[in-house]
N, C-alpha and C positions, 0 to 999 in steps of 0.2 A: 504494500500500500504506500501511498505518498507519505503518510506519517512515519512509517517504518524507514522509508528512504531518507527522510530528513534526519531522523535520530541516528541512523547509521552514518550519514554524512557528518553529523556533529561529532561523532566519535572519531571518524577519520580525520576531520579537521583538527581535532584535539591532538592527534598524534603527529600529523605531518605539517601543520600550518601555524600553530599557535606561537612557536618560538620566534617567528619573524613577524607575523601579522597580528598577534595578540588574541587573547581568548574571545574578545568581543569584536574582533575586526578593527580595532582602534588604530593599528599601526604604531608609528613612532620610531624611536631609536632602537636598533637591534643591539642586544647585549648578550655576550657569551656565545655567539655563533661564529665559529672559525671562518675567517675570510670575509665576514660581513659585519664585524664589530664596528659599531658607530654609524652604520648606514641608516638613513632615515627612510622609513617605508610609509607611504601614504595610506590613509584609512580606507579599508574596503567597505565599511558600513555606511558610507556617505551616499547621498543622492547622486553626486558627481560620478561615482562608480556604478551604482546599481541602476541608475536610469539610462546610462549611456553605453553599457556593455550588455550584449545578449548572452544567453546561456551558452551558446556555442563558442562565443569569444572566451568566456571564463573557462570552458572545457579545454580549449586549445592552449590557453596560457598555462593551465595546470599540467596538461599532458606534455607539452613541448618545453615549458619553462620560458624564462626570459633571460637568456644567457648574458646579455649586455648589462642587465640590471642585477646580476648575481643570483637569479632564481634558477635552481636546477630543474631538469625535467622530472616529472613524477609518473608519466605514462610508461607502461612496460614497453611500448613500441619504441621509446626513446631512451631506454635504459633505466627507467624508474621502477617503482614497486607497485604502482596502482593499475588495476584493470579498468576497462571502460566503465563498468557499472560503479566502481568505487568513485571515479571522478564525477560521474553523473550525480551520485549521492551527495558529494561535497557541494556541487553547484546548486542542487536543490536546497541544501541546508543554507547556503549563503543567500539565495534568492528569497526564500520564505522567512528568513530571520532578519535580514537587513533592508529589504525592499519594502517600503511602507505601502506600496500598492498591492502587495500580495498578502493574503490573509493566512496566518499561521494556523494550521488545524488545532482545534481545542485540545485534543489529546497530546499533542506535542508541547503546547504551552504548559499543560499540567505536568508532563514528564520532566520539563526543564526547571521546574521550581525546586530549589534546594530545600529539602525537608527542614521545617522549622523545629527547634527544640523547645519542649515544654520546660517549665521552671525546674522540675525535678527529674527530667528525662535524661537518661544516659545515652549518649550517641554510640552508634556502632560503626565499624568500618564499612560494612556492606551497605548500610542505608545512608549514612551521613558523610563519611570521609571519602569513600571511593568516587562518588560523583564530583566532588571538588577536585580530587587528584586527576581524574580523567579530563576535566575541562581546563585546568590551569597548569598541570605539572608534567604529564606524561610526554608531551612534545619534546621537552628537554631531557627528562629523566627516563630514557630508554637506551637500549644497547646501541653503541656506535656514536654516542654524543659525548661532548666534553662536559662531564658531570661528576667527576671524581668517583665514577662507578656506582653512584647512588641511583638505583633504579626504583621505579614506583609503580610497576605494572601489577603487583600483587600485594596482599597483606604482608606476607613475609618480607618482601623486598622493601616496603616502606619502613619497616622496623629495623631490619637487620643488614641491608646491603650498604655498600659505600666504603670508601677508603677510611672514613672517620666513624664507622659504625661503632655502637648504635646511635642513630640520629634521633631515635625516640626511646625514652625510658619511662616505663609505667610509674606514675606518681610524681614525675619530675617536671614541673612547670617551666623549668629552664632547659629542657631538652633542646638539642641543636636546631631541630626543624622549627620549634616554636619560636626560638630567637630569630631565625631566618624570616619567618612570617611577620615578625614584628620589625623587620628591616634593621636589625642590629648589624653594624658594620664590623669589618676586620675579624670575622670568625675564621678559624683555621679551616673549617669545612666548606667555606664559600661565602658568597654575598647574599644579599636580600633575595627572598623568593616570594612571588614570581619576580624576576629581575626588573621588569619594566613598569609594573603597576601593582600596587598593594591590594591584597584581598580585602573584601569588606569585613568589617568588624565581626559580624555575626558568624562568618565562616571561620575566622581565626578562633573565635570562642568555641566553635564546634571541635576544633583540634584540641584546644586546651582542656575542655571538659572530657574529651575522649581519653587523653593522656592521664588525667587525674583519676579517671574511673578504672584505669588498668588496661585500656586499649582493647575492649572486647571486639571480636571479629564479626560475630553474627548479631542479628536483631534479637534472637532468643537469649543470647548471653547478656546483651545490654538490658533486656527486659528483666532478667533475673536480678541484675544489679540495681535497676530502678526500683524494683519491688523491695529489695533489702534496704535501700536508702529511704523509701517511703515508710517502711515499717519501723 
């Protein structure tokens, strides 16, 4: 369905595009990408882009790249990793998310809302943390990127991977990743995360409450802890 295509495109955009174009298509200065450090990328989420470029144009740019601007090809036909359907899903995500003339399906809007935390609710990785990581972190924190081997594709990687592991310690509000999210400078493990734009306060709070609760992986584990706290 169209909704499924948009959501799949969002996940693919999160992996392949966020590190240069931003999680919300905001562009800006590229930080931490070898060969492109300091390059200024224009916003994709503007009317200037969405009104003047067709879906086919976006498809061709993603597939072939823009070599003179430093953008690598992503289409398999040109040496990249993405198939035709993958690129079409990314284009659908971009069109329905940033073109205000297109109406985003209600089920996609609902799926994109980061779950809000109740006053005594314990966040879990599966429900609260993973969606944040997928949207804002995985593009840089995956294999083959300059990230001090800190990968964030799974629960175990978020906690245990990296040259400076562990980046997350249960009960420690000063865990390395928490300090990075608060944009503390001069950490041995690296700079502020995400590098170009701070997370919203409520998303950082989800990480903090998750760490302080012991970093439960599943919703069931978190519910048990919530029940214990409420009792």
